[in-house]
ROZAFI-366669 format. One line per field, with one value per residue: chain; x, y, z of N, C-alpha, C, CB in turn; residue in one letter; residue number from 1. Coordinates in steps of 0.001 Angstrom, whole numbers, m for minus. Glycine has a CB too. Example, Ala and Ser with C-alpha at 12.3 -4.5 7.8 and 13.67 -1.06 7.14 Angstrom:
ROZAFI-366669
nuro: A,A
n_east: 13190,12850
n_north: m5690,m2250
n_up: 7800,7080
ca_east: 12300,13670
ca_north: m4500,m1060
ca_up: 7800,7140
c_east: 13200,12900
c_north: m3300,30
c_up: 7800,7870
cb_east: 11308,14084
cb_north: m4473,m598
cb_up: 9046,5725
bado: A,S
pamar: 1,2
This chain:
ROZAFI-366669
nuro: A,A,A,A,A,A,A,A,A,A,A,A,A,A,A,A,A,A,A,A,A,A,A,A,A,A,A,A,A,A,A,A,A,A,A,A,A,A,A,A,A,A,A,A,A,A,A,A,A,A,A,A,A,A,A,A,A,A,A,A,A,A,A,A,A,A,A,A,A,A,A,A,A,A,A,A,A,A,A,A,A,A,A,A,A,A,A,A,A,A,A,A,A,A,A,A,A,A,A,A,A,A,A,A,A,A,A,A,A,A,A,A,A,A,A,A,A,A,A,A,A,A,A,A,A,A,A,A,A,A,A,A,A,A,A,A,A,A,A,A,A,A,A,A,A,A,A,A,A,A,A,A,A,A,A,A,A,A,A,A,A,A,A,A,A,A,A,A,A,A,A,A,A,A,A,A,A,A,A,A,A,A,A,A,A,A,A,A,A,A,A,A,A,A,A,A,A,A,A,A,A,A,A,A,A,A,A,A,A,A,A,A,A,A,A,A,A,A,A,A,A,A,A,A,A,A,A,A,A,A,A,A,A,A,A,A
n_east: 824,1945,3836,2179,913,3081,3830,1546,1640,4005,3343,1390,2923,4630,2749,1793,4133,4608,2389,2869,5220,4291,2729,4511,6770,5937,3142,m216,m2210,m5068,m6403,m5274,m5999,m8564,m8438,m9149,m8373,m5472,m2760,255,m938,m1055,m1407,m272,25,m2715,m6021,m7386,m9133,m10916,m11942,m13089,m11003,m10459,m8687,m7765,m5606,m2540,m4,3280,2414,2216,1964,2872,2898,161,m3022,m4298,m5792,m7606,m8509,m9451,m7315,m7315,m6062,m5066,m2953,114,2642,5927,5096,5166,4928,5965,6043,3309,47,m1202,m2842,m4516,m5217,m6151,m4423,m4628,m3587,m2533,m432,2685,5321,8613,7741,7692,7653,8721,9045,6312,3221,1712,111,m1263,m1737,m2774,m1246,m1803,m1090,m87,2120,5199,7787,11174,10464,10589,10705,11841,12445,9740,6567,5226,3798,2177,1505,179,1570,908,1413,2571,4599,7792,10376,13612,12797,13175,13449,14829,15505,12826,9774,8499,7053,5314,4441,3279,4510,3608,3844,4916,7185,10527,12962,16157,15449,15811,16456,17927,18756,16106,13122,12065,10556,8694,7696,6469,8140,8154,6633,7476,9164,12269,15126,18621,20445,19445,19056,19898,21243,22056,19403,16609,15559,13709,11947,11284,9775,11233,10955,11638,12951,15441,18224,20808,22210,21849,22681,24489,23553,23863,24999,23802,21387,20080,19770,17693,15572,12842,13185,13382,14126,14332,15243,17747,20985,23439,26903,28962,27190,25140,22452,20327,20241,17779,15124,13667,10721,7563,4147,2327
n_north: m1212,1178,1496,1810,4183,5901,5781,6887,9495,10306,10195,12191,14400,14537,15090,17602,19087,18954,20363,22887,23499,23665,25951,27970,27771,27342,27429,28066,25737,25460,27542,30100,30585,31435,33909,37414,39843,41633,43752,42005,39497,35911,33952,31791,29251,29050,28792,31189,31904,33629,35869,39030,41332,43976,46923,45954,45564,44237,44609,43606,41020,37387,35595,33442,30870,30988,30560,32742,32969,34627,36465,39654,42197,44885,48094,47253,47034,45802,46140,45206,42597,38996,36999,34727,32019,32084,31719,33573,33634,35277,37247,40435,43362,46091,49363,48600,48755,47672,47931,46826,44248,40627,38643,36336,33475,33238,32068,33481,33925,36112,38053,41196,44208,46871,50296,49854,50069,48820,49191,48398,45804,42196,39903,37485,34693,34473,33484,35136,35378,37191,39187,42282,45263,47901,51309,50908,51487,50649,50997,49944,47303,43748,41477,39157,36181,35838,34790,36447,36476,38087,40038,43305,46619,49186,52631,52170,52718,52047,52532,51585,48892,45297,42837,40580,37508,37050,35975,37720,37422,38657,40579,43855,46692,49170,51439,52206,53997,55289,56254,56472,53468,50131,46718,44156,41763,38861,38427,37008,38174,37900,39344,41368,44382,47419,49905,53339,53626,54875,53350,53808,53846,51341,48150,45095,44462,42866,42684,40539,40257,42606,42194,40409,41772,44232,47225,50736,53614,55547,54315,54197,52986,51323,52354,50989,49149,48480,49511,47103,46328,45650,45677,42987,43158,42280,43152,42095
n_up: 0,828,m1160,m3421,m2760,m2775,m5464,m6625,m5612,m6795,m9509,m9617,m8977,m11200,m13213,m12401,m12588,m15353,m16302,m15212,m16546,m19189,m19065,m18241,m19907,m22499,m24721,m23724,m24702,m26091,m24874,m25386,m28014,m27879,m26811,m26878,m29457,m28708,m27638,m27661,m27547,m27619,m30219,m31400,m33819,m34027,m35547,m37491,m39610,m42253,m40839,m39476,m38560,m38487,m37732,m35322,m32435,m32544,m31631,m31058,m30858,m30780,m33530,m34810,m37135,m37339,m38871,m40996,m43263,m45786,m43979,m42719,m41963,m42063,m41481,m39054,m36125,m36297,m35420,m34761,m34406,m34390,m37066,m38176,m40405,m40643,m42183,m44727,m46941,m49462,m47635,m46158,m45664,m45874,m45207,m42796,m39871,m39710,m38948,m38448,m38081,m38159,m40871,m41826,m43853,m44367,m45816,m48342,m50696,m53037,m51067,m49665,m49252,m49526,m49191,m46669,m43803,m43508,m42564,m42176,m41756,m41804,m44410,m45007,m47020,m47622,m49048,m51500,m53885,m56422,m54630,m53391,m53036,m53364,m52909,m50418,m47488,m47370,m46508,m45772,m45570,m45588,m48059,m48569,m50273,m50809,m52435,m55019,m57349,m59908,m58142,m57151,m56871,m57128,m56686,m54186,m51426,m51402,m50221,m49288,m49248,m49332,m51711,m52017,m53475,m54025,m55756,m58328,m60559,m63189,m61486,m60628,m60368,m61372,m60755,m58284,m55594,m54353,m52431,m52735,m52021,m53038,m52689,m54888,m54954,m56549,m57202,m58938,m61945,m64082,m66599,m64837,m64049,m64507,m65509,m65896,m63468,m61213,m60850,m60265,m57870,m56925,m55484,m56080,m58611,m61764,m65168,m66459,m65102,m65788,m68508,m68569,m67468,m67630,m68828,m69779,m71853,m69914,m67685,m65245,m64788,m62667,m62529,m65057,m66040,m68883,m71050,m72561,m76072,m77003,m74958,m73213,m73135,m72694,m73306,m71297
ca_east: 0,2820,4438,1156,719,4267,3732,487,2140,5033,2654,742,3977,5066,1683,1785,5339,4400,1428,3551,6173,3545,2259,5602,7777,5374,1869,m1395,m2633,m6313,m6934,m4803,m6696,m9848,m8215,m9537,m7211,m4904,m1308,984,m1687,m379,m2267,621,m529,m4179,m6731,m8162,m9487,m12186,m12417,m13013,m10198,m10041,m8387,m7360,m4257,m1712,1375,4153,1697,2800,1060,3709,2191,m1288,m3704,m5099,m6233,m8810,m8912,m9225,m6539,m7212,m5784,m4660,m1626,947,4010,6810,4458,5851,4048,6783,5373,1850,m612,m1934,m3324,m5631,m5559,m6157,m3721,m4606,m3478,m2035,852,3449,6730,9481,7086,8409,6830,9598,8508,4854,2593,831,m269,m2279,m1985,m2901,m588,m1970,m981,364,3460,5977,9169,12130,9865,11349,9930,12830,11926,8274,5882,4431,3422,1042,1187,m88,2177,647,1395,3085,5842,8616,11774,14384,12218,14091,12783,15833,15047,11366,9154,7714,6602,4149,4053,3281,4994,3261,3878,5485,8468,11432,14276,16935,14907,16739,15868,18989,18338,14650,12570,11274,10074,7494,7256,6401,8745,8284,5988,7938,10095,13274,16309,19823,20677,18458,19910,19400,22291,21656,17945,16182,14804,13129,10853,10966,9537,12030,10853,11626,13600,16827,18932,22231,22822,21492,23817,24303,23046,24786,24508,22924,20059,19500,19393,16431,14535,12110,13380,13170,15177,14436,15836,19141,21686,24701,28091,29513,26137,24616,21104,20272,19790,16334,14611,12724,9543,6262,3066,1342
ca_north: 0,2344,1640,2345,5590,6637,5858,7844,10841,10593,10476,13495,15419,14647,15757,19022,19684,19089,21443,24154,23742,24076,27321,28925,27707,27199,28097,27412,25257,25917,28738,31321,30783,32075,35264,38484,40567,42684,43840,40924,38239,34742,33113,30913,27997,29056,28960,32426,32110,34246,36735,40477,41822,45307,47878,45290,45866,43052,45035,42643,39751,36179,34989,32489,29675,31196,30543,33957,32986,35385,37295,41078,42898,46265,49120,46639,47361,44607,46607,44296,41293,37847,36187,33743,30806,32237,31591,34802,33519,36172,38098,41867,44171,47485,50373,48045,49224,46455,48279,45910,42949,39488,37862,35322,32167,33203,31626,34634,34102,37152,38909,42614,45129,48219,51447,49442,50493,47671,49648,47544,44488,41105,38972,36510,33397,34501,33136,36342,35441,38066,40085,43657,46229,49241,52405,50517,52069,49467,51402,49048,45956,42708,40438,38180,34830,35801,34490,37635,36408,38905,40997,44682,47613,50496,53765,51774,53320,50918,53031,50673,47533,44249,41768,39611,36126,36965,35703,38865,37124,39381,41561,45212,47721,50381,52606,52403,55107,55055,57104,55750,52087,49070,45552,43120,40753,37532,38308,36533,39316,37593,40246,42301,45699,48470,51113,54645,53627,55296,52285,54138,53551,49976,47261,43691,44259,42415,42868,39409,40537,43675,41631,39696,42659,45092,48647,51599,54618,56380,53517,54538,51812,51593,52497,49738,48380,49143,49129,46153,46901,45411,45194,41869,43594,41994,43950,41113
ca_up: 0,874,m2489,m4315,m2403,m3237,m6925,m6963,m5343,m7799,m10771,m9504,m9027,m12601,m13967,m12028,m13155,m16801,m16517,m14929,m17621,m20385,m18890,m18110,m20949,m23827,m24942,m23164,m26005,m26684,m24221,m26026,m29280,m27590,m26313,m27787,m29982,m27867,m27754,m27028,m27494,m28174,m31049,m32161,m34341,m33981,m36807,m37453,m41014,m42642,m39759,m39640,m37451,m38910,m36678,m34080,m31954,m32371,m31433,m30380,m30675,m31339,m34500,m35542,m37565,m37291,m40161,m41155,m44652,m46124,m42841,m42912,m40950,m42534,m40462,m37788,m35621,m36221,m35194,m34019,m34198,m34978,m37900,m38875,m40878,m40650,m43478,m45018,m48316,m49774,m46487,m46454,m44674,m46325,m44171,m41539,m39376,m39449,m38877,m37703,m37893,m38723,m41784,m42409,m44245,m44439,m47055,m48502,m52098,m53271,m49911,m50025,m48328,m50074,m48281,m45346,m43414,m43037,m42588,m41458,m41547,m42397,m45229,m45479,m47505,m47640,m50297,m51738,m55291,m56746,m53522,m53803,m52125,m53900,m51952,m49104,m46996,m47162,m46311,m44926,m45506,m46052,m48850,m48956,m50636,m50910,m53722,m55325,m58730,m60284,m57107,m57632,m55920,m57670,m55740,m52896,m51081,m51204,m49817,m48458,m49235,m49752,m52510,m52279,m53719,m54166,m57075,m58760,m61899,m63604,m60491,m61171,m59520,m62182,m60167,m56911,m55389,m53308,m52480,m52359,m52448,m52937,m52888,m55798,m55042,m57020,m57391,m60254,m62443,m65385,m66949,m63754,m64655,m63875,m66337,m65242,m62157,m61086,m60152,m60310,m56573,m56529,m55262,m56426,m59970,m62786,m66529,m66804,m64549,m66603,m69801,m68391,m66930,m68557,m68588,m70940,m72015,m68712,m66610,m64986,m64278,m61976,m63370,m65562,m66696,m70075,m71468,m73675,m77341,m77043,m73685,m73437,m72380,m73283,m72728,m70835
c_east: 855,3460,3449,939,1872,4234,2691,950,3173,4401,1988,1761,4454,4038,1651,2988,5193,3452,2068,4522,5476,3111,3405,6553,7222,4093,764,m2237,m3915,m6767,m6529,m5570,m8053,m9683,m8657,m8293,m6753,m3399,m656,248,m883,m1390,m1421,m90,m2052,m4762,m7664,m8534,m10817,m12790,m12309,m12297,m9678,m9818,m7936,m5912,m3508,m251,2128,3452,2489,1766,1825,2915,681,m1880,m4672,m5600,m7559,m9370,m8585,m8511,m6334,m7042,m5428,m3254,m846,2401,4764,6170,5269,4853,4827,5982,3849,1326,m1502,m2452,m4579,m6109,m5448,m5487,m3629,m4527,m2948,m693,1650,4945,7468,8799,7900,7456,7649,8827,6980,4416,1490,533,m1433,m2645,m1992,m2313,m760,m1939,m631,1746,4173,7460,10027,11525,10696,10411,10850,12155,10399,7743,4870,4048,2137,604,1038,433,1956,604,1969,4391,6743,10091,12464,13831,13176,13313,13769,15216,13526,10930,8164,7253,5301,3639,4107,3656,4689,3128,4372,6820,9417,12837,14972,16407,15946,15985,16915,18411,16828,14277,11622,10732,8726,6927,7318,6921,8705,7659,6441,8871,11056,14415,17505,19800,19456,19186,19242,20404,21716,20135,17653,15204,14270,11874,10375,10859,10256,11995,10848,12348,15032,17549,20431,22945,22491,22741,23457,23834,24166,24164,23541,21511,19345,19025,18052,15267,13902,12274,13013,14254,15339,14986,17310,19818,22961,25872,28625,28484,25573,23216,21172,19831,18285,15886,13580,11391,8253,5200,1949,653
c_north: 1257,2596,2241,3821,6439,6820,6885,9271,11260,10950,11830,14614,15640,15396,17245,19745,19913,20236,22791,24519,24234,25514,28309,28938,27595,27973,27352,27022,25890,27259,30011,31616,31455,33488,36286,39205,41648,42669,42699,39604,37103,33853,32141,29611,27939,29167,30160,32834,32857,35132,38200,41034,43221,46221,47264,45628,44567,43436,44029,41306,38593,35498,33984,31231,29800,31194,31724,34086,33727,36178,38752,41672,44348,47215,48535,47091,46067,44968,45624,42946,40198,36979,35123,32473,30893,32043,32808,34790,34371,36979,39562,42622,45625,48423,49863,48672,48008,46742,47301,44579,41861,38633,36742,34023,32105,32635,32631,34933,35093,37953,40370,43476,46577,49276,51060,50030,49283,48036,48789,46187,43426,40137,37871,35182,33326,34132,34247,36491,36264,38944,41512,44611,47665,50270,52090,51230,50910,49808,50440,47644,44942,41584,39370,36793,34723,35448,35610,37646,37162,39809,42407,45642,49030,51532,53361,52481,52204,51358,52028,49256,46541,43147,40706,38200,35955,36606,36837,38661,37798,40308,42954,46206,49089,51615,52907,53600,54763,56038,56275,54304,51193,47812,44496,41980,39377,37339,37820,37549,39084,38444,41098,43700,46771,49747,52368,54711,54142,54281,52558,53832,52147,49119,45845,43431,43846,42638,41754,39614,41596,43142,40903,40610,43528,46555,49461,52662,55505,55612,53888,53378,52201,51697,51130,48859,49186,48654,48102,46854,46761,44865,44073,42110,43310,42837,43018,41609
c_up: 0,m491,m3478,m4049,m2903,m4747,m7345,m6755,m6386,m9137,m10760,m9605,m10455,m13427,m13677,m12610,m14645,m17110,m16288,m16025,m18874,m20283,m18928,m19286,m22347,m23956,m24212,m24363,m26554,m26133,m24941,m27317,m29088,m27027,m27349,m28291,m29013,m28030,m26994,m26959,m28132,m28877,m31869,m32528,m34283,m35389,m36680,m38876,m41139,m41538,m40147,m38409,m37745,m37709,m35368,m33724,m31673,m32161,m30570,m30105,m31262,m32214,m35358,m35865,m37574,m38695,m40217,m42589,m44801,m44931,m43130,m41710,m41370,m41348,m39096,m37416,m35416,m35962,m34297,m33709,m34889,m35723,m38670,m39156,m40785,m42073,m43684,m46453,m48495,m48552,m46895,m45312,m45126,m45130,m42842,m41170,m38948,m39421,m37964,m37367,m38590,m39541,m42438,m42668,m44225,m45784,m47342,m49967,m52196,m52010,m50345,m48914,m48792,m48974,m46846,m45070,m42818,m43103,m41657,m41096,m42272,m43111,m45768,m45823,m47497,m49019,m50583,m53210,m55457,m55556,m54044,m52732,m52602,m52778,m50585,m48777,m46568,m46992,m45356,m44807,m46128,m46729,m49308,m49140,m50740,m52330,m54024,m56776,m58942,m59148,m57682,m56515,m56406,m56550,m54345,m52682,m50662,m50793,m48889,m48392,m49754,m50495,m52841,m52391,m53850,m55600,m57431,m60172,m62163,m62518,m61106,m60139,m60175,m61557,m58756,m56818,m54262,m53510,m52045,m52808,m52252,m53405,m53757,m55938,m55374,m57096,m58802,m60812,m63850,m65614,m65762,m64331,m63844,m64706,m65470,m63911,m62241,m60213,m60069,m58995,m56081,m56370,m55694,m57835,m60922,m64159,m66918,m66253,m65387,m67947,m69728,m68044,m68016,m68167,m69810,m70960,m70782,m67505,m66466,m64274,m63543,m62961,m63766,m66242,m67859,m70400,m72599,m74958,m77482,m75690,m73939,m72730,m73139,m72589,m72249,m69581
cb_east: m930,3905,4932,m159,573,5557,3384,m762,2750,5973,1625,m26,5159,5311,328,1768,6546,3853,223,4282,6961,2330,1504,6365,8663,5137,1555,m2193,m2814,m7386,m6467,m3312,m6876,m10638,m6734,m10498,m7538,m5302,m798,1352,m3050,360,m3143,1903,39,m4689,m7522,m7366,m9566,m13180,m11628,m14448,m9034,m11082,m9568,m7530,m4309,m1847,1421,4654,304,3296,400,4970,2569,m1622,m4455,m4280,m6366,m9875,m8211,m10547,m5183,m8458,m6983,m4722,m1713,830,4006,7239,2999,6578,3280,8037,5857,1432,m1439,m1040,m3615,m6790,m4631,m7607,m2320,m5855,m4793,m1899,682,3137,6904,9946,5628,9071,6220,10802,9058,4260,2034,1449,m656,m3532,m922,m4391,907,m3283,m2276,391,3413,5674,9254,12613,8391,12168,9225,13927,12484,7754,5174,5201,3235,m139,2281,m1608,3671,m676,26,3292,5584,8445,11860,14492,10845,14927,12087,16944,15549,10762,8443,8521,6434,3025,4975,1913,6501,1954,2487,5665,8313,11508,14140,17013,13618,17490,15255,20058,18835,13984,11841,12111,9956,6437,8133,4949,10180,7672,4520,8644,9334,13798,16142,20012,21851,17140,20288,19094,23073,22245,17231,15535,15668,12791,9693,12040,8013,13482,9582,10240,13589,16936,18687,22408,22371,20542,24249,23351,22366,25154,25677,23511,20169,20518,20477,16582,15122,10619,14815,11753,14881,13074,15675,19250,22013,24983,29179,30146,25016,25541,20301,19313,20498,15957,13975,13338,9640,5924,2520,2007
cb_north: 9,2156,285,1579,5746,5902,4483,7579,10912,9392,9410,13603,15014,13257,15138,19180,18805,17783,21280,24081,22481,23185,27459,28640,26574,25751,28196,28349,23803,24893,28799,31214,29452,31225,35474,39475,41191,42497,45195,41324,38393,33954,33981,30611,26836,30218,27668,33559,30762,33161,36475,41120,40870,45916,48705,43766,46751,42125,46427,43237,39816,35227,36073,32131,28554,32517,29190,35201,31561,34439,36830,41805,42202,46653,50028,45097,48178,43795,48020,44946,41302,37024,37073,33411,29614,33637,30270,36031,32039,35364,37797,42384,43606,47804,50986,46516,50238,45394,49726,46575,42977,38649,38774,35055,31102,34616,30139,35852,32737,36514,38673,42995,44783,48317,52215,47897,51690,46384,51133,48248,44467,40368,39720,36289,32264,35888,31715,37576,34016,37217,40017,43881,45950,49261,52865,49007,53077,48514,52850,49624,45913,42154,41056,38128,33826,37152,33080,38886,34972,37997,40877,45052,47444,50412,54384,50234,54388,50092,54403,51206,47454,43663,42335,39667,35251,38297,34321,40141,35612,38394,41487,45568,47354,50155,52420,51146,56421,53578,58369,55813,51508,49373,44950,43720,40692,36482,39671,35103,40554,36083,39444,42250,46008,48002,51066,55068,52223,56735,50958,55600,54568,49343,47283,43093,45536,40929,42919,38090,41001,44798,40677,38661,43549,44712,48929,52251,55480,56958,51991,55834,50856,50495,53304,48981,48006,48911,50373,44989,46227,44420,46366,40542,45083,40486,44983,39752
cb_up: 1207,1944,m3003,m4156,m889,m2823,m7515,m6128,m3940,m7966,m11059,m8187,m8135,m13205,m13639,m10504,m12882,m17392,m15605,m13604,m17926,m20599,m17584,m16877,m20699,m24152,m26446,m22144,m25933,m26466,m22785,m26319,m29987,m26611,m25952,m27092,m31344,m26374,m27232,m25680,m28205,m27070,m31977,m31354,m33575,m33100,m37187,m36745,m41749,m43022,m38476,m39819,m37170,m39848,m36428,m34206,m30679,m33581,m30791,m29071,m31324,m30224,m35387,m34728,m36701,m36578,m40385,m40763,m45182,m46652,m41539,m43158,m40720,m43362,m40315,m37881,m34296,m37505,m34561,m32732,m34730,m33895,m38871,m38055,m40086,m40096,m43567,m44784,m48676,m50338,m45266,m46678,m44418,m47175,m43956,m41640,m38198,m40504,m38378,m36424,m38442,m37612,m42859,m41481,m43334,m44225,m46952,m47848,m52741,m53835,m48810,m50281,m48200,m50854,m48280,m45229,m42395,m43893,m42184,m40188,m42045,m41324,m46400,m44411,m46653,m47229,m50205,m51278,m55866,m57215,m52424,m54052,m51982,m54688,m51784,m49047,m45804,m48316,m45769,m43589,m46228,m44878,m50063,m47913,m49618,m50491,m53712,m55031,m59150,m60741,m55857,m58208,m55693,m58476,m55624,m52820,m49945,m52470,m49120,m47100,m50085,m48533,m53800,m51167,m52611,m53758,m57116,m58697,m62094,m64018,m59202,m61586,m59190,m63515,m60174,m56397,m55073,m53337,m51580,m50881,m51692,m53802,m51551,m57176,m53735,m56114,m57129,m60176,m62422,m65490,m67498,m62626,m64737,m63681,m67206,m65041,m61562,m60489,m60844,m60656,m55543,m57562,m53779,m55506,m60482,m62580,m67515,m66263,m63079,m66816,m70296,m67321,m65840,m68588,m68187,m70912,m73221,m68368,m66890,m64148,m65418,m60944,m62642,m64448,m65694,m71267,m71916,m73347,m78525,m78194,m72869,m72945,m72063,m73177,m73766,m70572
bado: X,X,X,X,X,X,X,X,X,X,X,X,X,X,X,X,X,X,X,X,X,X,X,X,X,X,X,X,X,X,X,X,X,X,X,X,X,X,X,X,X,X,X,X,X,X,X,X,X,X,X,X,X,X,X,X,X,X,X,X,X,X,X,X,X,X,X,X,X,X,X,X,X,X,X,X,X,X,X,X,X,X,X,X,X,X,X,X,X,X,X,X,X,X,X,X,X,X,X,X,X,X,X,X,X,X,X,X,X,X,X,X,X,X,X,X,X,X,X,X,X,X,X,X,X,X,X,X,X,X,X,X,X,X,X,X,X,X,X,X,X,X,X,X,X,X,X,X,X,X,X,X,X,X,X,X,X,X,X,X,X,X,X,X,X,X,X,X,X,X,X,X,X,X,X,X,X,X,X,X,X,X,X,X,X,X,X,X,X,X,X,X,X,X,X,X,X,X,X,X,X,X,X,X,X,X,X,X,X,X,X,X,X,X,X,X,X,X,X,X,X,X,X,X,X,X,X,X,X,X,X,X,X,X,X,X
pamar: 1,2,3,4,5,6,7,8,9,10,11,12,13,14,15,16,17,18,19,20,21,22,23,24,25,26,27,28,29,30,31,32,33,34,35,36,37,38,39,40,41,42,43,44,45,46,47,48,49,50,51,52,53,54,55,56,57,58,59,60,61,62,63,64,65,66,67,68,69,70,71,72,73,74,75,76,77,78,79,80,81,82,83,84,85,86,87,88,89,90,91,92,93,94,95,96,97,98,99,100,101,102,103,104,105,106,107,108,109,110,111,112,113,114,115,116,117,118,119,120,121,122,123,124,125,126,127,128,129,130,131,132,133,134,135,136,137,138,139,140,141,142,143,144,145,146,147,148,149,150,151,152,153,154,155,156,157,158,159,160,161,162,163,164,165,166,167,168,169,170,171,172,173,174,175,176,177,178,179,180,181,182,183,184,185,186,187,188,189,190,191,192,193,194,195,196,197,198,199,200,201,202,203,204,205,206,207,208,209,210,211,212,213,214,215,216,217,218,219,220,221,222,223,224,225,226,227,228,229,230,231,232,233,234,235,236
């Protein structure tokens, strides 16, 4: 009997220790997913699809791995929030404030960032095919290794942005604006639209990238690079 009692007490102690560890060192599994939107909320790995969360405050929130597909985050505050590996397929972030937010490795096909502010935000290795960054403030944003096929940056501000190793195939940068350098180191620029851009201070650009891109007579290139005799620019 004494042995059974000792075993029972030992089992209870282990269970209590595991519960305490889950609360203090990890996430409270289901409970956090029911929390209302607020600064610092932890919705990691939660499913939050097809919701209207316009104007919500998610400053410094943990949304890592959260499924936000087709959810509206218009005018939401996502400043310094962590959305690493979140799913934002066809989500709306028009007018959102996402400065210094982490969007690394997100899956965000056709996400809308129109007129959003994501200055110094990180989009490393993000899936952003056909993303709409029209009018977005993206100074200092890092798109290293991001998939940006057919993304549009019309009237976006890209001062100091980084596109190193990014796939910019058929992306439209022609209507964007920036001052100073912008990094294209080893970016894939097949039919990337750069008409009218002053790229004279851009870094990482090679002649082979320019030969693939779509510029025009008003495109300015860094010293040492020359305009192709015929820009490969289809009007698709």
